[in-house]
Structure formats: structure tokens, C-alpha cells
PAZAPA-4460 file (N, C-alpha, C; in steps of 0.05 Angstrom, whole numbers, plus 32768, in hexadecimal, padded with zeros to 4 digits):
% residues 200
    n_x    n_y    n_z   ca_x   ca_y   ca_z    c_x    c_y    c_z   seq   type   mol
   8136   7EC4   7F6C   811F   7ED1   7F79   8126   7EEE   7F82     1      X     A
   8140   7EF2   7F89   8147   7F0C   7F94   8145   7F22   7F7F     2      X     A
   814D   7F1B   7F66   814D   7F30   7F51   8130   7F39   7F4A     3      X     A
   811D   7F26   7F46   8101   7F2F   7F41   80F6   7F40   7F57     4      X     A
   80FC   7F38   7F71   80F2   7F47   7F87   80FE   7F63   7F88     5      X     A
   8118   7F65   7F83   8125   7F7F   7F82   811A   7F90   7F6C     6      X     A
   8116   7F84   7F55   810B   7F94   7F3E   80EF   7F9E   7F44     7      X     A
   80DF   7F8D   7F51   80C3   7F95   7F57   80C3   7FAC   7F6A     8      X     A
   80D4   7FAA   7F7F   80D5   7FC0   7F93   80DF   7FDA   7F86     9      X     A
   80F4   7FD7   7F75   8100   7FEF   7F69   80EC   7FFC   7F56    10      X     A
   80DE   7FEC   7F46   80CA   7FF7   7F34   80B3   8005   7F43    11      X     A
   80AA   7FF8   7F58   8094   8003   7F68   809C   801E   7F74    12      X     A
   80B4   801F   7F80   80BD   8037   7F8D   80C1   804D   7F78    13      X     A
   80CC   8046   7F61   80D1   805A   7F4C   80B6   8066   7F42    14      X     A
   80A2   8055   7F3E   8088   805F   7F36   807C   8071   7F4B    15      X     A
   807F   8069   7F64   8073   8079   7F79   8081   8094   7F7D    16      X     A
   809B   8094   7F7C   80AA   80AD   7F83   80AB   80C0   7F6B    17      X     A
   80A6   80B7   7F53   80A7   80C9   7F3C   808B   80D2   7F33    18      X     A
   8076   80C8   7F40   805B   80CF   7F38   8055   80EC   7F40    19      X     A
   8047   80F9   7F2F   803E   8115   7F35   8024   8114   7F44    20      X     A
   801D   812A   7F52   8004   812B   7F60   7FEC   8129   7F4D    21      X     A
   7FEF   8133   7F35   7FD9   8132   7F22   7FD2   8115   7F1B    22      X     A
   7FE8   8105   7F17   7FE3   80E9   7F11   7FD9   80DA   7F29    23      X     A
   7FE2   80E2   7F40   7FDB   80D3   7F58   7FBD   80D5   7F5F    24      X     A
   7FB1   80EC   7F5B   7F96   80F0   7F63   7F82   80F2   7F4B    25      X     A
   7F8C   80F7   7F34   7F7B   80F9   7F1D   7F7D   80E0   7F0C    26      X     A
   7F72   80E1   7EF4   7F73   80CA   7EE2   7F8F   80C8   7ED6    27      X     A
   7F98   80AF   7ED2   7FB2   80AA   7EC6   7FAE   80A8   7EA8    28      X     A
   7FBB   80B8   7E99   7FB7   80B9   7E7C   7FBD   809E   7E6F    29      X     A
   7FAB   8096   7E5D   7FAF   807D   7E4E   7FA4   8064   7E5C    30      X     A
   7F9C   8066   7E75   7F93   804E   7E83   7F75   804E   7E88    31      X     A
   7F68   8064   7E84   7F4B   8066   7E89   7F46   8068   7EA7    32      X     A
   7F2C   806A   7EAD   7F24   806F   7EC9   7F2A   8056   7EDB    33      X     A
   7F22   803F   7ED2   7F27   8027   7EE2   7F44   8021   7EE4    34      X     A
   7F53   8022   7ECE   7F70   801D   7ECE   7F7F   8031   7EDF    35      X     A
   7F77   804A   7EDD   7F84   805F   7EED   7F80   805B   7F0A    36      X     A
   7F68   8052   7F12   7F62   804C   7F2D   7F72   8034   7F37    37      X     A
   7F75   8020   7F25   7F83   8007   7F2C   7FA0   800D   7F33    38      X     A
   7FAE   801E   7F24   7FCA   8023   7F29   7FCF   803A   7F3D    39      X     A
   7FB9   8047   7F46   7FBC   805D   7F59   7FCD   8057   7F71    40      X     A
   7FC9   8040   7F7E   7FDA   803A   7F96   7FF8   8038   7F90    41      X     A
   7FFF   8033   7F76   801B   802F   7F6F   8028   8049   7F67    42      X     A
   8019   805F   7F64   8025   8078   7F5C   8022   808E   7F71    43      X     A
   8016   8087   7F87   8014   8099   7F9E   8028   8090   7FB3    44      X     A
   803E   809F   7FB8   8054   8095   7FC8   804C   8089   7FE3    45      X     A
   803C   8097   7FF3   8036   808D   800E   8025   8073   800B    46      X     A
   8013   8072   7FF8   8004   805A   7FF4   8016   8042   7FEC    47      X     A
   8029   8048   7FDB   803B   8033   7FD1   804C   8028   7FE7    48      X     A
   8058   803A   7FF7   8069   8031   800D   8059   801F   8021    49      X     A
   8041   8028   8027   8030   8018   803A   8029   7FFD   802E    50      X     A
   8022   7FFD   8014   801B   7FE3   8007   8033   7FD0   8006    51      X     A
   804B   7FDB   8000   8063   7FCA   7FFF   8068   7FBE   801B    52      X     A
   8067   7FCF   802F   806B   7FC5   804B   8057   7FAF   8052    53      X     A
   803E   7FB4   804B   8029   7FA0   8050   802E   7F86   8041    54      X     A
   8035   7F88   8027   803A   7F70   8017   8052   7F60   8022    55      X     A
   8067   7F6E   802B   807E   7F61   8037   8075   7F51   8050    56      X     A
   8064   7F5D   8060   805B   7F50   8078   8049   7F38   8072    57      X     A
   8036   7F3C   805F   8024   7F26   8058   8035   7F0F   804C    58      X     A
   8048   7F15   803B   8059   7F00   802F   806A   7EF2   8044    59      X     A
   8074   7F01   8057   8084   7EF5   806C   8074   7EE2   807D    60      X     A
   805B   7EE9   8084   804A   7ED9   8095   803E   7EC2   8085    61      X     A
   803A   7EC6   806B   802B   7EB2   805B   800F   7EBC   8055    62      X     A
   8007   7EBA   803C   7FED   7EC5   8035   7FD6   7EB8   8044    63      X     A
   7FD7   7E9D   8047   7FC1   7E90   8055   7FC0   7E97   8073    64      X     A
   7FD7   7E9D   807E   7FD8   7EA5   809A   7FD1   7EC3   809E    65      X     A
   7FCE   7ED1   8088   7FC8   7EEE   8089   7FAC   7EF4   8080    66      X     A
   7F9A   7EE1   8082   7F7F   7EE6   8078   7F72   7EFE   8087    67      X     A
   7F77   7F01   80A1   7F6C   7F17   80B0   7F75   7F32   80A5    68      X     A
   7F8F   7F34   809E   7F99   7F4D   8092   7F8D   7F52   8077    69      X     A
   7F8A   7F3E   8067   7F7F   7F41   804C   7F62   7F49   804D    70      X     A
   7F53   7F3D   8060   7F37   7F45   8063   7F35   7F62   806E    71      X     A
   7F46   7F69   8081   7F47   7F84   808B   7F4D   7F98   8075    72      X     A
   7F61   7F91   8064   7F68   7FA2   804E   7F51   7FA6   803B    73      X     A
   7F44   7F90   8033   7F2E   7F92   8020   7F16   7FA2   802B    74      X     A
   7F0E   7F9C   8044   7EF7   7FAA   804F   7EFD   7FC7   8054    75      X     A
   7F14   7FCD   8060   7F1A   7FE9   8068   7F1F   7FFA   804F    76      X     A
   7F2C   7FEE   803A   7F30   7FFE   8022   7F15   8004   8014    77      X     A
   7F02   7FF2   8015   7EE8   7FF7   800A   7EDA   800E   801A    78      X     A
   7EDC   800D   8034   7ED0   8022   8045   7EDD   803D   8040    79      X     A
   7EF8   803C   803E   7F06   8055   8039   7EFF   8061   801E    80      X     A
   7EFD   8050   8009   7EF6   805A   7FEF   7ED9   8065   7FEE    81      X     A
   7EC8   8058   7FFE   7EAC   8063   8000   7EAD   807F   800D    82      X     A
   7EBE   8082   8021   7EC1   809D   802D   7ECC   80B1   8018    83      X     A
   7EDE   80A7   8007   7EE9   80B9   7FF2   7ED4   80C2   7FDE    84      X     A
   7EBF   80B1   7FDB   7EA9   80BA   7FC9   7E9C   80D3   7FD3    85      X     A
   7E9C   80D7   7FEE   7E90   80EF   7FFA   7EA4   8104   8000    86      X     A
   7EBC   8102   7FF4   7ED1   8116   7FF7   7ED9   811C   8014    87      X     A
   7EDC   8107   8023   7EE7   8109   803E   7F04   8113   803C    88      X     A
   7F0E   811E   8052   7F2A   8128   8051   7F3D   8112   8047    89      X     A
   7F4E   8119   8034   7F5D   8104   8026   7F7B   8104   802B    90      X     A
   7F85   8115   803D   7FA2   8115   8042   7FA9   8100   8057    91      X     A
   7FAE   80E7   804D   7FB4   80D1   805F   7FD1   80C8   805D    92      X     A
   7FE2   80D9   8052   7FFE   80D0   804F   800B   80C9   8069    93      X     A
   8009   80DA   807D   8016   80D4   8097   8009   80BB   80A4    94      X     A
   7FEF   80B8   80A1   7FE1   80A1   80AB   7FEC   8087   809F    95      X     A
   7FF1   8088   8085   7FFB   8070   8077   8019   806C   807D    96      X     A
   8028   8081   807E   8045   807F   8084   8049   8073   80A0    97      X     A
   8038   807B   80B3   803A   8070   80CD   8034   8052   80CD    98      X     A
   8020   804A   80BD   8019   802D   80BA   8030   801E   80AD    99      X     A
   803D   802B   8099   8053   801E   808B   806B   801A   809E   100      X     A
   8070   802E   80AE   8087   802D   80C1   8082   8016   80D5   101      X     A
   806A   8014   80E0   8064   7FFF   80F4   8065   7FE3   80E7   102      X     A
   805A   7FE1   80CF   805A   7FC8   80C1   8076   7FBF   80BA   103      X     A
   8086   7FD2   80B2   80A2   7FCB   80AC   80B1   7FC1   80C4   104      X     A
   80AC   7FCD   80DB   80B9   7FC4   80F4   80B0   7FA8   80FA   105      X     A
   8096   7FA2   80F7   808B   7F87   80FC   8099   7F73   80EB   106      X     A
   809E   7F7A   80D1   80AC   7F67   80BF   80C8   7F63   80C8   107      X     A
   80D6   7F79   80CF   80F2   7F77   80D8   80F5   7F65   80F1   108      X     A
   80E2   7F69   8104   80E4   7F59   811C   80DD   7F3B   8117   109      X     A
   80CB   7F37   8104   80C4   7F1B   80FB   80BB   7F0A   8113   110      X     A
   80A9   7F14   8122   809E   7F05   8139   8080   7F03   8136   111      X     A
   8073   7EEE   8140   8056   7EEC   813E   8048   7F03   814C   112      X     A
   8032   7F0C   8140   8023   7F22   814B   8006   7F19   814F   113      X     A
   7FF6   7F25   8161   7FDB   7F1D   8165   7FCA   7F20   814C   114      X     A
   7FB6   7F0F   8149   7FA5   7F10   8131   7F97   7F2B   812E   115      X     A
   7F90   7F37   8145   7F82   7F51   8144   7F94   7F66   8137   116      X     A
   7FAE   7F65   813D   7FC1   7F78   8132   7FC4   7F74   8114   117      X     A
   7FC4   7F5A   810B   7FC5   7F54   80EF   7FAF   7F62   80DF   118      X     A
   7F96   7F5E   80EA   7F7F   7F6A   80DC   7F80   7F88   80DE   119      X     A
   7F8A   7F93   80F4   7F8B   7FB0   80F8   7F9E   7FBD   80E4   120      X     A
   7FB6   7FB1   80E0   7FC9   7FBD   80CE   7FBE   7FBD   80B1   121      X     A
   7FB2   7FA7   80A9   7FA6   7FA6   808E   7F90   7FBA   808B   122      X     A
   7F7F   7FBD   809F   7F6A   7FD0   809E   7F74   7FED   809F   123      X     A
   7F89   7FF2   80AE   7F95   800D   80B0   7F9E   8016   8095   124      X     A
   7FAD   8005   8088   7FB8   800C   806D   7FA2   800E   8059   125      X     A
   7F8F   7FFB   8059   7F79   7FFC   8046   7F68   8015   8049   126      X     A
   7F61   801C   8062   7F51   8034   8066   7F60   804D   805D   127      X     A
   7F7A   804F   8064   7F8A   8066   805D   7F8B   806A   803F   128      X     A
   7F8F   8054   8030   7F90   8056   8013   7F75   805E   8008   129      X     A
   7F60   8052   8013   7F45   8058   8009   7F3E   8075   800D   130      X     A
   7F40   807F   8025   7F39   809B   802B   7F4B   80AE   801C   131      X     A
   7F64   80A6   8018   7F77   80B7   800A   7F75   80B7   7FEC   132      X     A
   7F62   80A9   7FE1   7F5E   80A7   7FC4   7F46   80B8   7FBC   133      X     A
   7F4B   80CF   7FB1   7F36   80E1   7FA8   7F3B   80E7   7F8A   134      X     A
   7F2E   80D9   7F78   7F33   80DF   7F5B   7F28   80FA   7F53   135      X     A
   7F39   810D   7F50   7F31   8129   7F4B   7F25   812B   7F2F   136      X     A
   7F10   813A   7F2E   7F03   8140   7F14   7EF1   812A   7F0A   137      X     A
   7EED   8115   7F1A   7EDC   80FF   7F11   7EC3   80FE   7F22   138      X     A
   7EAD   80F6   7F16   7E94   80F4   7F24   7E83   80DE   7F18   139      X     A
   7E6E   80D7   7F27   7E5B   80C3   7F1D   7E67   80A8   7F18   140      X     A
   7E5F   809C   7F02   7E68   8081   7EFB   7E86   8080   7EF6   141      X     A
   7E91   8096   7EEB   7EAE   8097   7EE6   7EBE   8095   7F00   142      X     A
   7EB5   80A4   7F14   7EC2   80A3   7F2E   7EC0   8087   7F3A   143      X     A
   7EA8   807B   7F38   7EA4   8061   7F43   7EB8   804D   7F37   144      X     A
   7EBB   804E   7F1C   7ECD   803B   7F0F   7EEA   8040   7F18   145      X     A
   7EF1   8059   7F1C   7F0C   805E   7F25   7F11   8053   7F41   146      X     A
   7EFE   8057   7F53   7F00   804E   7F6E   7EFF   802F   7F6F   147      X     A
   7EEF   8023   7F5E   7EEE   8006   7F5D   7F09   7FFB   7F54   148      X     A
   7F15   8008   7F40   7F2F   8000   7F37   7F44   8002   7F4D   149      X     A
   7F42   8018   7F5D   7F55   801B   7F74   7F51   8004   7F88   150      X     A
   7F39   7FFE   7F8E   7F34   7FE8   7FA1   7F40   7FCE   7F98   151      X     A
   7F3B   7FC7   7F7F   7F46   7FAF   7F74   7F64   7FB0   7F72   152      X     A
   7F6F   7FC7   7F6B   7F8C   7FCA   7F69   7F9A   7FC6   7F84   153      X     A
   7F8F   7FD2   7F99   7F9A   7FD0   7FB4   7F9B   7FB3   7FBC   154      X     A
   7F85   7FA5   7FBA   7F83   7F8A   7FC4   7F92   7F76   7FB2   155      X     A
   7F90   7F7A   7F97   7F9E   7F68   7F85   7FBC   7F6A   7F87   156      X     A
   7FC6   7F83   7F88   7FE3   7F87   7F8A   7FEE   7F7C   7FA4   157      X     A
   7FE0   7F81   7FBA   7FE9   7F77   7FD4   7FE9   7F59   7FD4   158      X     A
   7FD5   7F4C   7FCA   7FD3   7F2F   7FC9   7FE9   7F23   7FB7   159      X     A
   7FEC   7F2E   7F9F   8000   7F23   7F8C   801C   7F27   7F97   160      X     A
   8022   7F3E   7FA2   803D   7F43   7FAC   8043   7F31   7FC4   161      X     A
   802F   7F2E   7FD6   8033   7F1D   7FED   8037   7F00   7FE5   162      X     A
   8028   7EF7   7FD1   802B   7EDB   7FC7   8047   7ED7   7FBB   163      X     A
   8050   7EEB   7FAC   806B   7EEA   7FA0   8080   7EE9   7FB6   164      X     A
   807E   7EFA   7FCA   8092   7EFB   7FDF   8091   7EE2   7FF0   165      X     A
   807A   7ED6   7FF3   8077   7EBE   8003   8088   7EA7   7FF8   166      X     A
   808C   7EA7   7FDD   809B   7E92   7FD1   80B8   7E92   7FD8   167      X     A
   80C3   7EA8   7FE2   80DF   7EA9   7FEA   80E3   7E9D   8005   168      X     A
   80E8   7E83   8006   80EA   7E74   801F   8107   7E70   8028   169      X     A
   811B   7E76   8017   8136   7E73   8020   813E   7E88   8035   170      X     A
   8150   7E81   8047   8157   7E94   805C   8160   7EAF   8053   171      X     A
   8170   7EB0   803D   817A   7ECA   8034   8163   7EDA   8027   172      X     A
   814F   7ECD   801D   8138   7EDB   8011   8127   7EE7   8028   173      X     A
   8125   7ED8   803E   8116   7EE3   8055   8124   7EFB   8061   174      X     A
   813E   7EFA   8060   814E   7F12   8069   8149   7F29   8056   175      X     A
   8148   7F24   803C   8143   7F39   8029   8128   7F47   802E   176      X     A
   8114   7F37   8035   80FA   7F43   803B   80FC   7F56   8053   177      X     A
   810B   7F4E   8067   810E   7F5F   807F   811E   7F78   8078   178      X     A
   8132   7F75   8067   8141   7F8D   805E   812F   7FA0   804F   179      X     A
   811E   7F96   803D   810B   7FA7   802E   80F8   7FB5   8041   180      X     A
   80EF   7FA6   8056   80DE   7FB3   806A   80EC   7FC9   8078   181      X     A
   8105   7FC6   807D   8114   7FDC   808B   8116   7FF4   8079   182      X     A
   8117   7FF0   805F   8117   8007   804C   80FD   8015   804D   183      X     A
   80E7   8006   804E   80CC   8012   804F   80C9   8022   8069   184      X     A
   80D3   8017   807F   80D1   8025   8099   80E1   803E   8098   185      X     A
   80FA   803C   808D   810B   8054   808C   80FF   806A   807A   186      X     A
   80F4   8062   8063   80E7   8075   8052   80D0   8083   8060   187      X     A
   80BF   8073   806E   80A8   807E   807B   80B0   8091   8092   188      X     A
   80C3   8089   80A2   80CC   8099   80B9   80D9   80B3   80AF   189      X     A
   80E9   80B1   8099   80F6   80C9   808F   80E1   80DE   8085   190      X     A
   80CD   80D4   8076   80B9   80E7   806C   80A8   80F2   8083   191      X     A
   80A2   80E2   8097   8093   80EC   80AE   80A3   8101   80BD   192      X     A
   80BE   80FD   80BF   80CF   8110   80CC   80D0   812A   80BD   193      X     A
   80D0   8128   80A2   80D0   8140   8091   80B6   8150   8094   194      X     A
   80A0   8141   8095   8086   814D   8099   8084   815B   80B4   195      X     A
   808F   814E   80C9   808E   8159   80E4   809F   8173   80E6   196      X     A
   80B5   8173   80D6   80C7   818B   80D7   80BD   81A1   80C5   197      X     A
   80A8   819C   80B6   809D   81B0   80A4   80AB   81B1   8089   198      X     A
   80BD   819E   8084   80CC   819F   806B   80C0   818D   8055   199      X     A
   80AD   817B   805D   80A2   8169   804A   8088   8173   803E   200      X     A
***
């Protein structure tokens, strides 16, 4: 189990950190509008880090126990994407990195949290990804298909990753999840610090 999880995290981070701005906000060549929207959360670094942190948390708690977070993610990402249709301000990187840092800490602590906080974290990340998704150069039905793809991508990837992580029930696997969460927190805090210092 550890090797597939490690490979998934490595692949996701590599995709996110090597993606160009053009790919992140525009169409991804060869995938079409829907497909480009679907993979958008995996090639935008702040979106990816937040999604990984959320998936780690959902998997740690259990998918059935995380229904509030999943509902919050689905509803808030839909609202955020609707806002993106009207070209609302789209720079949500710090917003998402803050959510990733907090979520990572919650995973590391591994303690029960109130149901309201569960829903809030899912909604926080979903809304940030939605508002931060502006498919440049697309309009009309093409833009709608891209945004629909993003909505499905966000929720499908989070659910699948959480289900996969949930299967790791051995003690050392649970430790690995907490270690991965510490990496997400460290990445988020480092980038936030760079942004605050004017270097990012």
C-alpha cells in the first residue's frame, strides 16, 4: 500500500509543480475543454496541495464519516465555479494554501473535530478552487464544459483519493498519512512565507 500511495503523491506533486500558467488557466492541449477542466485541479499547484491535504483528511476520518466535508466541497466548488463564470477575482492561491496548512495540521493531530469544521474545510477548499478557476479564452458552451469538467474533477479526485487512503488501516500506513499531511503543511506554509516576503 505504501508504494502506490507514495507514487500517487509524487505524481500529483510533479504535475502541479511543473505546470505552466498557460496550462493551469487555459485549455490543456490534447484533452479538449471538458478534459482540460477535469485535470485543472491537478496542474495548478495551490489547488493540488489543498486537494491532497483534504483527501488525506477525508481518508483518515473515513469517507462515510466525512459526508459533511464532501457535501461542502461539492456545493462550494459549484458556487465558486459559478462565480468564475462572471470573472470574479481569481487569485485564491493564498486562500487555498491557508486551507491546506490548517487541514494538514488537523491530519497530523489526528483528533476528532466538530462536524461544522468538517463541512467548513471542505467548503473552504471547494470555493477557493472554484473561484480560482478561470478558463482563459473560453466562452459560452465551451467555458461551461470546461467548468463542468473542473467540478467533476475536484469531487471525483477527492473522493477516489480519500477512498484509496482509507484502505490503509495498518498503523504504519496511518503514520504515513500523517507524514504526507506534514509535507502538505510545510509546502503551504513555505509558499505563504515567500508570498509574504515578496519573493513568491
